C-alpha angles and dihedrals in degrees: 000000000000091000090050092052091050091049092049091048092051091049092047092049092049093049096044096040109108093221090054091049091051091050091050090049092050090048091050089050093049091050091050091047092054090051089054090047091051090050090050091049090050090054092049092047089049092051091048090051090051091049091050092049090050091051092049091048091049091052091049091051092051092049091047093050090047092051091047092052092048091048091048091050091050091050089049091051091049093049093048093048091051091049092047090052090047090053091048090049091048090049093048091052100039101026089229139068122251115262134211137053123334095268091047092052092048089049091051091050091049091052093050110087094214098042095044091061089071095053115081117233091240094052107075113070126183111228128212092277092053095254126136114248132174119205125215122225092277092058095254123125116255117234131220115230109195093198101042097100098041094099100025106043125062092226095041115216134127135302140203119250132197116215090215130218095324093058093226128116095202128191127251091200091060123102090217113103093213091055091051091046090052089063093059096081097041114120125204124202090229090060088061098043098089095064096035124095112218 
């Protein structure tokens, strides 16, 4: 009982002692402060995580766009090679190149038994006006240039051209910079003929 009284008196003294109360108050404040620090760290960590996710998404979008562009370019090359082979087959059979507008030339190639073998069944599409069109890999119609092969091919003749990703043919003779720039991504079938096997 005496020991119990001494123990109670020590505890009471500690709890009622002003120095002890100050220590307890400081301890309580430090614990509260660390909770606020933890909350602040959680917010910073959350913001860093969001920033990392945004960076990863941006990189994935860039890679996806690059792959899409590359795939479109490869489909364009394939389409132009096929059309170049169709023109060569038409010329070999008829000793002349087809004449007329783009849709007339495509129609002539489709009617020729040799030339039509080079054009895939899914390539020619009939547009709203009832004309044949063939799209490049970018979804733009290819054009027939009747003078394209005059200086580049031994037998002269025309060639098909893709307007490229920008969808514009452009004009090198123009004084407008945007017209000249539009020519830069045009692709001609003759440019692909050297590494294409007929």
